[in-house]
LUMTINU-196504 format. One line per 5 residues: number of its first residue (from 1); their letters; for each residue x, y, z of N, C-alpha, C. Coordinates in steps of 0.2 Angstrom, whole numbers, m for minus. Each point is the difference from the previous one (the first is absolute). Layout:
BEGIN
NUM = a = X:Y:Z:X:Y:Z:X:Y:Z  ... $
***
This chain:
BEGIN
1 = mpsis = 708:445:531:m7:2:2:0:7:2  m3:4:m5:m1:7:2:m5:1:6  1:6:3:m4:2:5:m7:2:m2  0:4:m6:m7:2:m2:m1:m1:m7  m5:m3:m2:m2:m1:m7:m5:5:m2 $
6 = vivpv = 1:4:m5:m4:5:m3:m4:m3:m6  m6:0:m1:m4:m2:m5:m3:5:m4  1:1:m7:m2:5:m4:m4:m4:m6  m7:1:0:m4:m2:m6:1:4:m6  2:m2:m5:1:4:m6:m5:m1:m6 $
11 = yqaek = m3:6:m2:m5:m1:m6:1:7:m3  2:m1:m7:0:6:m4:4:6:4  5:m1:3:3:5:4:7:2:m2  1:0:m7:7:2:m3:1:7:2  m4:4:1:1:7:1:3:2:7 $
16 = flrdc = m3:m5:5:2:2:7:5:m5:3  1:m6:m3:3:m6:3:7:2:2  4:3:m4:7:1:2:1:4:6  m4:6:0:0:4:6:m2:m4:6  m5:m4:0:m3:m4:5:6:m5:3 $
21 = vesvr = 3:m3:m5:6:m5:2:6:4:3  1:6:m3:6:4:3:m2:2:7  m6:1:2:m1:2:6:1:m5:5  0:m7:m2:2:m5:4:7:m1:1  3:1:m6:8:m1:0:3:6:4 $
26 = rqtfs = m3:5:1:3:6:4:m2:m1:7  m3:m5:2:m1:m1:7:6:0:5  0:3:5:5:0:5:1:m7:4  m5:m4:m1:0:m7:2:1:m4:m6  5:m4:0:2:m4:m6:m2:m7:0 $
31 = dwell = m2:m3:6:m1:m7:0:m7:m1:m2  m2:0:m7:m6:m1:m3:0:m4:m6  m5:m3:m2:m1:m2:m7:m6:3:m3  0:1:m6:m6:3:m4:m3:m5:m5  m6:m1:1:m3:m5:m5:m5:4:m5 $
36 = lvddg = 2:1:m6:m4:3:m5:m4:m5:m3  m7:0:0:m4:m5:m3:m4:3:m6  2:m2:m6:m3:3:m6:m7:m3:m1  m5:4:0:m7:m3:m1:m2:0:m7  3:m4:m4:m1:0:m7:0:7:m4 $
41 = ctdgs = 5:4:2:0:6:m4:1:0:m7  m2:5:m4:0:0:m7:5:6:m2  2:4:5:4:5:m2:8:m2:1  4:5:1:7:m2:1:2:m2:7  m5:m1:5:2:m2:7:3:m6:1 $
46 = palcd = m2:m6:m4:4:m6:1:7:0:m1  2:4:m6:7:0:m2:4:5:6  m4:5:2:3:4:5:1:m3:6  m4:m4:2:0:m5:6:7:m4:0  1:m3:m6:6:m4:m1:6:4:0 $
51 = elare = 0:6:m3:6:4:0:2:2:7  m5:2:4:1:2:7:3:m6:4  m3:m6:m1:3:m5:4:7:m2:m2  2:1:m6:7:m1:m2:5:5:3  m3:6:2:4:5:3:1:m1:8 $
56 = ddrir = m4:m4:3:0:m1:7:m2:m7:2  4:m4:3:m2:m7:1:m5:m1:6  m2:6:3:m5:m1:5:m7:1:m3  0:1:m6:m7:1:m4:m1:m7:m3  m6:m3:1:m2:m6:m4:m7:2:m4 $
61 = vfhke = m1:m3:m5:m5:1:m5:m4:m6:m1  m7:1:0:m5:m6:m2:m4:3:m5  m1:m4:m5:m4:2:m6:m6:m4:0  m6:3:m1:m6:m4:m1:m2:1:m7  m3:m5:m3:m2:0:m7:m6:4:m1 $
66 = rnsgv = m4:1:5:m6:4:m2:m2:4:6  m3:6:m1:m2:4:5:m6:m2:4  1:m1:7:m5:m2:4:m2:4:6  3:6:0:m2:5:6:5:0:5  0:5:4:5:1:6:0:m5:5 $
71 = setrn = m6:m3:2:0:m5:5:4:m6:m2  m1:m3:m5:4:m6:m2:7:2:m1  1:6:m3:7:2:m1:4:0:7  m3:3:5:3:1:6:1:m7:3  m5:m5:m1:1:m7:3:6:m3:m3 $
76 = vgldh = 1:1:m7:6:m3:m3:7:2:4  0:7:2:5:2:4:1:m3:7  m6:m1:3:0:m3:7:2:m7:0  m2:m3:m6:2:m7:m1:8:m1:0  4:5:m2:7:0:m1:4:4:5 $
81 = vrgty = m3:3:5:4:4:4:5:m4:4  6:3:2:5:m4:4:1:4:7  m3:6:0:2:5:6:m4:m2:6  2:2:6:m4:m1:6:m5:5:1  0:6:m4:m5:5:0:m2:2:m7 $
86 = iafld = m6:2:m1:m2:2:m7:m3:7:0  2:3:m6:m3:7:m1:m3:0:m7  m4:4:m2:m3:1:m6:1:7:m3  1:0:m7:1:6:m3:m3:0:m7  m4:5:m1:m4:0:m7:5:3:m5 $
91 = sddqy = 0:m2:m6:5:2:m5:0:7:m2  m5:4:1:0:7:m1:1:4:6  2:m3:6:2:4:6:7:m1:1  2:3:6:7:0:2:1:0:8  5:m3:2:2:0:7:5:7:1 $
96 = epqcl = m1:3:6:5:4:2:6:m4:2  7:3:m1:6:m4:1:0:m3:7  m3:2:5:1:m3:7:m6:m4:2  m4:m2:m5:m6:m3:1:1:m7:4  3:m4:m3:1:m7:2:4:0:7 $
101 = etlwn = 5:4:0:4:0:6:m4:3:6  m4:5:m1:m4:3:5:m5:m5:3  m3:m4:m5:m5:m5:2:3:m6:4  5:m2:m3:4:m5:3:2:1:7  3:6:1:3:2:7:m6:1:5 $
106 = lrera = m6:3:m3:m5:2:4:m3:m7:3  m1:m5:m4:m3:m6:2:5:m3:5  6:0:m2:5:m4:5:0:3:7  0:7:0:0:3:7:m6:m1:4  m6:0:m4:m6:m1:4:m1:m8:1 $
111 = gadta = 4:m4:m3:m2:m8:1:m6:m1:m3  m2:3:m6:m6:m1:m3:1:m5:m6  m6:m3:m3:0:m4:m5:m1:4:m7  m2:7:1:m3:4:m6:2:7:2  2:4:m6:1:7:1:m4:3:m6 $
116 = acahl = m1:7:2:m4:4:m5:3:7:0  m2:3:m6:2:7:m1:m5:4:m3  1:7:0:m5:4:m4:3:0:m7  m4:3:m4:2:1:m7:m2:7:m3  3:1:m6:m1:7:m3:m4:m2:m6 $
121 = nlwpd = m6:4:m1:m4:0:m6:3:5:m5  2:m3:m6:3:4:m5:m6:2:m5  m2:6:m1:m6:2:m4:3:2:m7  m5:0:m5:2:2:m7:3:7:0  m2:4:4:2:7:m1:7:1:4 $
126 = gsetp = 3:m5:2:7:0:3:0:1:7  m6:1:4:0:1:7:0:m7:3  2:1:7:1:m6:4:m3:1:7  m4:m5:2:m4:0:6:2:m6:4  2:1:7:1:m6:4:m6:m3:2 $
131 = epvlp = 0:m7:1:m6:m3:3:2:m6:5  m1:1:6:2:m5:5:m4:m6:0  3:m6:2:m4:m6:1:m3:0:7  3:2:5:m2:1:7:5:4:3  m2:3:6:4:4:4:6:m4:2 $
136 = agiyd = 6:3:0:6:m4:2:0:m3:7  2:m6:0:0:m4:6:1:m7:m1  m1:m4:6:0:m7:0:m7:m3:2  m3:m4:m4:m7:m3:1:0:m7:1  m3:m2:5:m1:m8:2:m5:m3:m4 $
141 = adair = m2:m6:1:m5:m3:m4:m7:3:1  m2:2:6:m6:3:1:m1:7:m3  6:4:0:0:6:m3:0:m1:m8  3:m5:m3:0:m1:m7:m7:m2:m2  m4:m4:4:m7:m1:m2:m4:6:0 $
146 = ekivn = 1:4:5:m4:6:1:2:5:m6  6:1:m1:2:5:m5:0:m2:m7  1:m6:m2:1:m2:m7:m6:m5:m2  m1:m5:4:m4:m6:m2:m8:3:0  m2:3:6:m7:2:0:m1:5:m5 $
151 = pllgd = 4:6:m1:m2:4:m5:0:m3:m7  4:m5:m2:0:m3:m6:m7:m4:m1  m2:m3:6:m6:m4:0:m6:4:m1  m1:6:3:m7:3:0:0:8:0  6:3:0:0:7:0:2:3:m7 $
156 = rlaqp = m4:m1:m5:2:1:m7:m3:6:m3  m3:4:4:m4:6:m3:2:7:3  0:1:6:2:6:3:8:2:m1  1:6:m2:7:2:m1:3:2:6  7:m2:1:4:m3:m5:m1:m8:0 $
161 = vfngf = m1:m3:m5:0:m7:m1:7:m3:1  1:m5:4:6:m4:0:2:m3:m6  5:2:m4:2:m3:m6:3:m7:1  m1:m5:m5:3:m6:1:6:m1:m5  5:5:1:6:0:m4:5:m5:3 $
166 = iwryl = 1:m5:m4:5:m5:3:7:2:0  2:5:m5:7:2:m1:2:5:6  m4:1:5:2:4:6:4:m4:5  0:m7:m1:2:m4:6:6:m5:m2  4:m2:5:5:m5:0:m3:m6:3 $
171 = fsaei = m2:m5:m4:m4:m6:3:5:m6:2  m2:m4:5:3:m6:2:m1:m6:m5  5:m2:m3:m1:m6:m5:m2:m6:4  1:m1:7:m2:m5:4:m8:0:0  m3:5:1:m7:1:1:m3:m2:m7 $
176 = fdrlh = 3:2:m6:m3:m2:m6:1:m7:m1  5:m3:2:1:m7:m1:m5:m4:4  0:2:6:m5:m4:5:m7:0:m3  m2:6:m2:m7:0:m3:m1:m2:m7  6:m1:m3:0:0:m8:m4:5:m3 $
181 = lryeg = 1:6:2:m4:6:m1:2:3:m7  m5:0:m4:0:2:m7:m5:5:m2  0:3:m6:m4:5:m3:m6:m4:m4  m6:3:0:m5:m2:m5:m4:6:m2  m2:1:m6:m4:5:m2:4:5:m4 $
186 = ayled = m4:4:m4:2:6:m4:m1:7:4  m3:0:5:m2:7:3:m1:m2:8  2:5:4:m1:0:7:4:m6:3  4:m3:m4:4:m6:3:5:2:6  2:6:0:5:2:5:m4:0:7 $
191 = elflm = m6:2:0:m4:0:6:0:m6:4  m2:m5:m4:m1:m7:3:7:m3:2  5:1:m4:7:m2:1:2:3:7  m1:6:1:2:3:6:m4:m2:6  m6:m1:m1:m4:m2:6:2:m7:2 $
196 = eyfcn = 1:m4:m4:2:m7:2:7:0:3  5:4:m3:7:0:3:m1:3:7  m3:6:1:0:3:6:m4:m3:5  m4:m5:m2:m4:m4:5:5:m5:4  6:m1:m4:5:m4:3:7:3:2 $
201 = arrla = 1:6:m1:5:4:2:0:2:7  6:0:4:0:1:7:2:7:2  4:3:m4:3:6:2:2:4:m7  m2:7:0:1:4:m6:4:6:3  5:2:m4:4:6:1:m2:5:m5 $
206 = vtetp = m1:6:1:m2:5:m5:4:7:1  2:2:m6:3:7:m1:m5:4:m4  0:7:2:m4:4:m4:5:4:m6  6:m3:0:4:3:m6:m2:m3:m6  m1:4:m6:m2:m3:m6:5:m3:m4 $
211 = lyryl = 0:m6:m1:6:m4:m3:m2:m3:m6  m6:1:m3:m2:m3:m6:m3:5:m4  1:0:m7:m2:6:m4:m5:m4:m5  m6:2:1:m6:m3:m3:m3:5:m5  1:m2:m7:m2:4:m5:m8:m1:m1 $
216 = qnpas = m3:6:0:m7:0:m1:m1:0:m8  0:m6:m3:0:m1:m7:m7:m1:m3  m3:5:m4:m6:m1:m3:m1:m6:m5  5:m3:m2:0:m6:m4:0:m6:4  0:0:6:0:m6:4:m6:m4:0 $
221 = athky = 0:m6:2:m6:m5:0:m6:3:4  1:4:5:m5:2:5:m4:6:m3  3:3:m6:m4:5:m3:m3:m2:m7  m1:m7:m1:m2:m2:m6:m7:m4:1  m4:0:m5:m7:m3:1:1:m8:0 $
226 = mkdfq = m3:m3:5:0:m7:1:m7:m3:m2  0:m4:m5:m7:m2:m2:m2:m6:5  4:m3:3:m2:m5:5:0:2:7  0:6:1:1:3:7:m5:m4:5  m6:0:m2:m5:m3:5:1:m7:2 $
231 = qvfgr = 3:m4:m5:2:m7:2:6:0:4  5:5:m1:6:0:4:m2:2:7  m5:5:1:m2:2:6:m3:m5:4  m5:m4:m3:m3:m5:3:5:m5:3  5:m2:m4:5:m5:3:3:3:6 $
236 = fmerk = 2:7:m1:3:3:6:m4:0:6  m6:0:0:m5:0:6:0:m7:2  0:m5:m4:0:m7:2:6:m1:4  6:2:m2:6:m1:3:1:4:7  m3:6:0:0:4:6:m5:m3:5 $
241 = edlaa = m5:m3:m2:m5:m4:5:4:m6:3  4:m3:m4:4:m6:2:5:2:5  4:6:m1:5:2:5:m3:3:6  m6:3:0:m4:3:6:m2:m6:4  m2:m6:m3:m2:m6:4:6:m3:3 $
246 = ryglt = 5:m1:m4:6:m4:2:4:3:6  0:7:0:4:4:5:m5:3:5  m6:m1:0:m4:3:5:0:8:0  m1:3:m6:1:7:m1:m6:4:1  m6:m3:1:m6:4:m1:m2:4:7 $
251 = pgrpq = 2:m3:6:m3:4:6:3:7:m1  m5:5:2:2:7:0:m1:3:m7  m1:m4:m5:m1:2:m7:m7:m3:m3  m6:2:3:m6:m4:m2:m2:2:m7  2:6:m3:m2:2:m7:6:0:m5 $
256 = wrens = 4:m5:2:6:0:m5:m2:m2:m7  m5:m4:m1:m2:m2:m6:m3:5:m4  m5:4:3:m3:6:m3:5:5:m2  5:1:5:5:5:m2:4:m2:m6  2:m6:0:4:m3:m6:m4:0:m6 $
261 = nwagl = m6:m1:0:m4:m1:m6:m2:8:m2  m1:4:4:0:7:m2:6:3:m4  6:m2:3:6:2:m3:1:m3:m7  m2:m7:0:0:m3:m7:m5:3:m5  m6:2:3:m5:3:m5:3:6:m2 $
266 = liaig = 3:4:4:2:7:m3:6:m1:m5  4:m5:1:5:m1:m4:m3:m3:m7  m5:m4:1:m3:m3:m6:m3:6:m4  m3:5:3:m4:5:m4:6:4:m3  5:2:3:6:3:m3:2:m4:m6 $
271 = neyap = 1:m6:1:2:m5:m6:m4:0:m6  m7:0:2:m5:m1:m5:0:7:m5  1:5:3:0:6:m4:7:3:m2  5:m5:0:7:1:m2:0:1:m8  4:4:m2:0:2:m8:1:m7:m4 $
276 = gnpkt = 4:m5:3:1:m6:m4:m6:m4:m1  m5:1:3:m6:m5:0:m4:1:m7  m1:m5:m4:m3:1:m6:m8:0:0  m2:0:6:m8:0:0:m2:7:m1  m7:0:m2:m3:7:0:m1:2:7 $
281 = lrqrq = m2:7:0:m2:3:7:m6:m4:3  m5:m2:m4:m6:m3:2:2:m7:3  5:m3:m3:1:m7:2:4:0:6  4:5:1:4:1:6:m5:1:6  m4:5:m1:m5:1:5:m4:m6:2 $
286 = etiqa = m2:m4:m5:m4:m7:2:5:m5:4  6:0:m2:5:m4:4:0:2:7  1:6:1:0:3:7:m6:m2:4  m6:1:m3:m6:m1:3:m1:m7:2  2:m5:m5:0:m7:1:5:m2:6 $
291 = lcarp = 5:3:0:5:m1:6:m3:2:7  m3:6:0:m3:3:6:m6:m5:2  m3:m3:m4:m6:m5:1:2:m7:3  7:m1:m1:2:m7:3:m1:0:8  m2:m5:3:m2:m1:7:6:3:4 $
296 = dmaha = 6:m1:m1:6:2:4:0:8:0  0:2:m6:1:7:m1:m7:4:2  m5:m3:m1:m7:3:2:0:1:8  3:m5:3:0:0:7:4:5:3  6:1:m3:5:5:2:m3:7:m1 $
301 = irtls = m3:1:m6:m3:7:m1:m6:1:4  m3:m5:2:m6:2:5:2:1:7  5:m4:2:2:0:8:6:5:2  4:2:m5:6:4:2:0:6:m5  0:6:4:1:6:m3:7:3:0 $
306 = pagms = 4:m1:m6:7:2:1:1:7:2  5:1:3:2:7:3:8:1:0  2:6:m1:7:1:1:4:m1:m7  m3:m1:m5:3:m1:m7:2:7:m3  3:m1:m6:1:6:m4:m7:3:m2 $
311 = rnkql = 0:6:m3:m6:3:m2:m3:m4:m6  4:m2:m4:m3:m3:m6:m3:m7:2  3:m4:4:m2:m6:2:m6:1:4  0:5:5:m6:1:4:m6:2:m5  1:4:m5:m6:1:m4:m2:m6:m4 $
316 = aaklv = 4:m4:m2:m1:m6:m4:m4:m5:5  2:0:6:m4:m5:5:m7:3:1  m1:7:1:m6:3:1:m5:m2:m6  3:1:m6:m5:m1:m6:m2:m8:0  5:m4:1:m2:m7:0:m5:m2:6 $
321 = rggrf = 1:3:6:m5:m1:5:m7:2:m2  0:6:m4:m6:3:m2:m3:m3:m7  4:m5:m2:m3:m3:m7:1:4:m6  4:5:1:0:5:m6:6:m1:m5  m1:m6:m3:5:m3:m4:1:4:m7 $
326 = wllsq = m5:3:m2:0:4:m6:5:6:1  m2:4:6:4:5:1:8:m2:1  1:m5:4:7:m3:1:3:m1:m7  m3:m3:m5:3:m1:m6:1:7:m4  m4:5:1:1:6:m3:6:4:3 $
331 = lyrik = 1:m1:6:6:3:4:6:m3:m3  0:m7:0:6:m3:m2:2:1:m8  m6:1:m4:1:2:m7:4:7:0  m2:4:4:3:7:0:7:m1:2  1:m3:6:7:m1:3:5:m3:m4 $
336 = nri = m2:m6:m4:4:m4:m4:0:2:m7  m4:5:m2:m1:2:m7:m2:m6:m4  m5:m4:2:m2:m6:m4:m5:2:m5 $
***
């Protein structure tokens, strides 16, 4: 029985996968298993997964016949873990050599069920910038709710937004098993996963040392056009409503729906004007106007004036509130060279 199970969803990752796996094999903490879950890859990733498993018996491989997305792929890993703690690693990212040892010892010393670390953002120009998850320290259940759950519920606009990156944490498998906690959806799935987990965690230990190397990859799913984003976001809000009701999260956050809807609307606007969208500029504008006319979005637009966002998002919100959709389209046409 390994102490830590590391889950890596693999999709078209041949270029990065060996370096990713080597970062686990170089860990100063050796009591781990690595689960590589092939999400129906069509490149050389499946064969590479098998090759890597032959090199180290702590590596297990699971092949899926068809591509179904990161949520289902991570769930396959969760269904097969044997460790008492669980960590996630994306196939184009890497751990620092002391990552698992630091998180394990941090959690042990604090008597915590969860540990977290800062990460390094790796940019295409070769630069690196650290990003903390929270100030270093030990957080009890009330502090976890204040610092993680509440921001994920309804503080999704003003900078800095609390990011729902799951790979910054060492999770308790016991909490996963008790809740039968699994992923759902193709986008924003991390936020809901973290919300439910941290509604049940009792103690969190945090270090500001960056132990995870996060590649800002322009080819990743978060940078591509999603034709069904509105349906995905609608389901996301349904599930968020359920979590808020089950765990009594709404006191002190009276406008969490409006805040979340504004955040989703701004993402939807950026998605609609993404270069991969086959619609004409006019059709994109009509889609955004129709989205803004939906009762939930119209209510958010009417009752909440976003503040504290980046300059571009602030401008987009101002144009939406003023009903200046033609100008919004023209600005995105110039920005994205549509």
